N, C-alpha and C positions, 0 to 999 in steps of 0.2 A: 356506327359512329361516323359523324360527319367529318370529312378530312379537310385540312387546311392546305391549299396549294401554296408552295413556297419555292423560291429560288435561293440557293445558297451562293453567296459571292465571297470567295475565299482566296487566301494566299498560303496555301496549305503548308503549314509547319506542324509542330507536335500537337498543340491544343486544337488546331483546325482539324487534324486527323481524328481526334477524339470526338469533335463536334460532328464530323461527317458520319461516323459510326452511330452516334447518338441519334442523328436525324434519320438515317436509313434503317434504323431498328425501331422507329416510331410507328405506332398503329394509328396515329392521328395526323402526322404530317405527310403530305403528298409532295415529294420532291420532284419538281418538273425538270430540274437540271442544276448543274453546278458550274458557275462561271469562275474563272481564275484571274488573278491579278499578281503583279510583282509585290514583294513585301518581305516575307520570311525567306525569300530566295528570289532569284531572277525568274522570269515568267516561264522559262523552260522547266526549271526545277519545280516550281509550284504546280504547274500543269501535270508534270509526270507524277508528282507525289499524289495529287488528287486522283488521277487515274488508278494508281497503285492501290490506294486505300479503298476506292469504290469497288475494285475487284475482290477485295476481302470482305466486303459488306454483304448482307443477305439479299440485296437487290441491286441491279445495275441501273444507273441513270446516266444520261449523256453529260459530257463535260465540254465546255466551250471556253476557248482561250481568249483572254482579254488583254488589258493594258500591260505594257512592259515598262512604263515610266510615268511619272506624275504629269499632271496637266501642264504645269508651267515651270518646272525645274528639273534638274537631273536627279536620277535615282541615287540615293546614298544607302548602301547596304549596311545595316546595323544589327541584324538579327542572328548572325552566326553564333554569338556567345550563348544564346538561349535555344537556338534551333539546330545548330550544327552546320557543317559545310554543305550538306545536301537538303537541309530543311527538316529532316527527320532524325536529327541527332547522330548522323553518320551511320545509322542502321542500314543493313543490307536491304536494298529495294529490288524486288524482282521486276524485270522489265515488263511493263503492263502490255497486255494483248490489245486492249482497247486503245484507240487514239482519240484525240480531241476532234470534235465535229468540224466540218469545213466552214460552217457558219460561225461568225465571231460572237463574242459575248454580248455586245450591244444589240445586234440584230436579233439574237435569240431572246433577250429580255424584252425588247419592244414587242415582238410578235406574241410572246407568251402573255404579256400584260394586256394586250388588245384582246386576245382570245379569252382571257379570264378577267375581264374588266371588273374592277372594284373588289376582287376576291384575293389577289395575290399579296402575300407578305414577302418582302425582300429581306433576307437576313444577311447582313454585311459584317464579316469578321476580318476584313482586309482594309487597305486604303480605299477610299471612296471614289477612286478614279473611274472605274467602270460605270458606276451609277451616275456620277456627275456628267460623264460623256454622254450617257443615255439622255439625261435631262436637258443638256445643252442642244443636242441634235434633234430631239423630239419633245417639244415643249408641251405637247398634249398628254404626255405619259404620267407625270406626277399626279394629276387629278384622277387617274385610272387605277392607281395603286390603293390597296387597303391600308398598308402600313409598311414602314421600313424599320427594322430592328437593327440597331448598330451596336456592335461591340467596339466601343471607342470612347475617348474622352475621360476627363477627370473633373468632376464638379466641385467637390469639397475636400479632395485629397490630393497629394502630390502626383506629378506625372511619373512616367517610368522611362522616358528618354531624356527629358530635361526636368527641371524643378517643377514645371507646370504643365508639360505636354505629354500626352499619351501617344504611344507609337503609331496607331493607325491614323490619328488626326495629324500628328506631326509629319508623317510620311508623305502627305499631300494635302496641306491645309487649304489650298485653293479649291480642290475637289470637295472637301468637307464644307467649305463656305457655300458652294453651289447647292449642295444637298440640304444643308441646314436652312437655306433661304428659299427652298423650292415650294414650300407650302404643304408638302406631303406630311401626313401624320408620322412622327418619328418617336421611337422609344430609344433612349440612349442608355445602353447597358455599359457603364463605365467602370473604372477602377474602384469607385466607391463600393460596388457590390461584388465585382469579380474577384477582388482580393480576399473576399470572405469565404470563398468556396474552394478549398484546396483538394488536390489529389495528394496522396501520401505514399511513403514506402509500405505502410501497412496495407493500404488498398491495392497497390500494385502487386504485392506478393500474393494476393488472393485471386488474381485473374485466372479464370478457367483455362487450363492449358489446352483444352480441346477446341477453342475458338480459332478460326483461321488467321486472325490478326494477332495471335498471342506473341509471336517472336518479335514482330516489328514494334508492337506497343511496349513490350518489355524493354527493348533496347532504347527506343526513343524516349520513353518517359523516364527511364533511369538517367539519361543525359539531361533531360529537362529538370529533374529534381536536383541533380548536381549543379546545374547552372544557377538555380535559385538559392542554393545552399553551398557556396564554394568552401571547400575544405572540410565539410561535414561528412562523416562516414554514413553509409546507408543505415537506415533504421528509424530515424525520426524526421526525415526530410519532408517538406511539403512544398507545393507549388500551385499557383492559381489556375483554375479551370476557366479561363477567360471566355473562350469561344463556345464551349458546350453550354455555358449559362445563357448566352444570347439565343442559341437555338432552343433551349428549354423555355425561355420566356416567350419566344414566338409561338411555341406550342401551348403554353399555359401562362397567361399574363398574370395570374394570381400568385405566381411564385415570388413576385417582387411588388413592392409598394412604390409608386411613382408620384412625383409632383411636377406640375407644369411650370416651367420657368422660361423667361427669355434667355436664349443661349446664342452666342455669336462665336466666331472663329477669329482669333488674332492672326493676321497675316504679316505684319511688318515689324513687330517688336524684336529687338536684338536678343532679348532674354526670354521673350514670351511667345514667339512664333509657334503656332500650332496649339495654343491654349484654347480650351473650351471655356469661354468667359460667361459665367452664369450670374445673372442679375437677380439676387435673392433679397434685395431691399424690399421692405414692406410696402413702400410707396413707389415701386418701380413703374415707370410710365410705358415701357415697351411691352407689347403684347406677347404673352408666352407662346413659344413656338416648338418646344421640345418637352416630351414627357421624360423626366430624368429619374432613373431607378435610384432610390435612396436607401432601400433596405431589401433584404432577400430572405426567404425561408430556407436557410442554409441546410438544415437537416433533411428537409423534404426533398430538396434538389439532390443532395448527395446520395440519399437513399434510392431515388429514381435512377440517377446516373449509374450507380453500382449495379443495380438489378438489370438495367437495360444492356449494359456492356458485358455482363456476366462476371463481375467481380463477386467473389463468393462470401465476402463479409463487408460490413459497412464500418468504416473507421472515421 
């Protein structure tokens, strides 16, 4: 089977952890490395979380530390309610043996893209700060990428930080603007589709207790389910698998249906900063620049997710 070389760019919280396991248990994805960014925690937390999850996966890959703050503004931490004080729901994290590489995220991405010109898919489930920094510093790079798959944005549904803005775009809209205007082929896996693919109490209760990541996933996902269902007792809670879906679509584009639209990033609006502005008018004059995921094969993705991470039933 021909493999797809990918770089995962992550701010490892709970759904990022599931996405890492999904990617590292893939027979099709060749993960060259994982770069880290602030977001679901500060950069020290997200890097440590990434290293800890990688050590519980079936293969080791190098981790490269990246941005600690947005391009043009200060970092505002907003993720504790959904990811806990340590980014993994407060679950006990064993101190990882592996450490981040001495090379930084941007330098690693640049070298890898040059070495695998026109083949690499960048999968971004964090703020787009690392990728924007790469594109600004090395303007030859975007034309050498095969595609960027972004978990971010909200095309035709509400945002999850503000009424119109999704967290990864809202967290560094200037970086998102750079990436969306770079000319690189982009698939936007936004809230339109990620909210349709939930993990549930039913699924969590069926996780194979023999897998090495059993304890941390049980604790972290239980916190995640509680965060999305405040006051609800365990049993029928659900929460979206945002980041695993982006990885799955990088592996199998047929999981979702996309439409090409002109998409821009709002930088200045008092109520709309961070909005992914989609021009879906029939007579729009702007050239489409983003492939927006508009529907997803929900059951097929959930079946693959459950089987790959060794959940023992499909809910």
